matplotlib code that plots the C-alpha trace (Angstrom):
import matplotlib.pyplot as plt

x = [-0.1, 1.4, 1.9, -0.5, -3.3, -1.8, -1.6, -5.6, -6.9, -5.0, -7.6, -9.8, -9.4, -9.3, -12.1, -14.9, -14.0, -13.7, -11.4, -7.9, -8.3, -12.7, -10.8, -8.3, -10.9, -13.5, -9.8, -9.9, -13.5, -13.8, -10.5, -11.1, -15.0, -13.2, -10.1, -13.2, -15.4, -11.9, -10.8, -7.5, -5.5, -6.1, -6.7, -2.9, -1.9, -4.2, -2.5, 1.0, -0.2, -0.7, 1.6, 4.3, 5.6, 5.3, 6.2, 3.0, 5.9, 5.1, 1.9, -0.6, -1.2, -3.7, -5.8, -6.5, -6.6, -9.6, -11.0, -10.7, -11.3, -14.9, -16.0, -15.2, -17.5, -19.6, -20.4, -18.8, -18.6, -16.9]
y = [-0.4, 3.8, 6.2, 8.6, 6.3, 5.6, 9.2, 10.0, 7.2, 8.6, 12.0, 10.5, 8.5, 11.6, 13.7, 11.4, 9.2, 6.1, 3.5, 3.0, -0.1, 1.4, 4.6, 2.4, 0.3, 3.5, 5.2, 2.3, 1.9, 5.2, 5.3, 2.1, 3.6, 6.9, 5.3, 3.0, 6.5, 8.4, 8.4, 5.5, 8.3, 10.2, 6.6, 5.6, 9.6, 8.8, 5.3, 6.6, 9.2, 6.9, 4.7, 8.0, 8.6, 11.6, 14.3, 16.4, 18.5, 21.0, 22.4, 20.4, 18.4, 16.4, 19.4, 20.1, 16.7, 15.5, 18.9, 18.0, 14.3, 16.0, 17.2, 14.7, 12.7, 15.8, 16.4, 19.8, 20.7, 24.4]
z = [0.0, -0.5, 1.5, -0.1, 0.7, 4.8, 5.1, 3.5, 5.5, 9.0, 8.0, 7.2, 10.5, 12.7, 10.6, 11.3, 14.9, 12.6, 13.4, 11.2, 9.3, 8.3, 7.5, 4.9, 4.0, 2.9, 1.1, -0.8, -1.9, -2.8, -5.2, -6.7, -6.9, -8.5, -10.5, -12.9, -13.6, -14.7, -17.8, -18.7, -19.1, -16.1, -14.1, -14.4, -13.8, -9.7, -10.1, -10.2, -8.0, -5.0, -5.7, -4.7, -8.2, -8.9, -6.2, -4.7, -2.8, -5.3, -3.9, -4.7, -1.5, 0.1, 1.1, -2.7, -3.4, -1.8, -3.0, -6.4, -5.9, -3.8, -6.7, -9.6, -7.3, -6.2, -10.4, -9.3, -13.2, -11.7]

ax = plt.figure().add_subplot(projection="3d")
ax.plot(x, y, z, "-o")
ax.set_aspect("equal")
plt.show()
């Protein structure tokens, strides 16, 4: 499992007050769903980010990524 998934799961666990194991399971379900809904060329980028193959230290943090994913999941077209 990647460090990014673990970090997201830790944020989820703290935010909604569930166990780390429950949060990790929820994150995996959501990420699998999102990956299936994305066009293949974007889904592969998500895989690369989650695998730690893309450096997020350029100012794109987990909060930004979470906001982007939230927009994708909600159907927000902004």
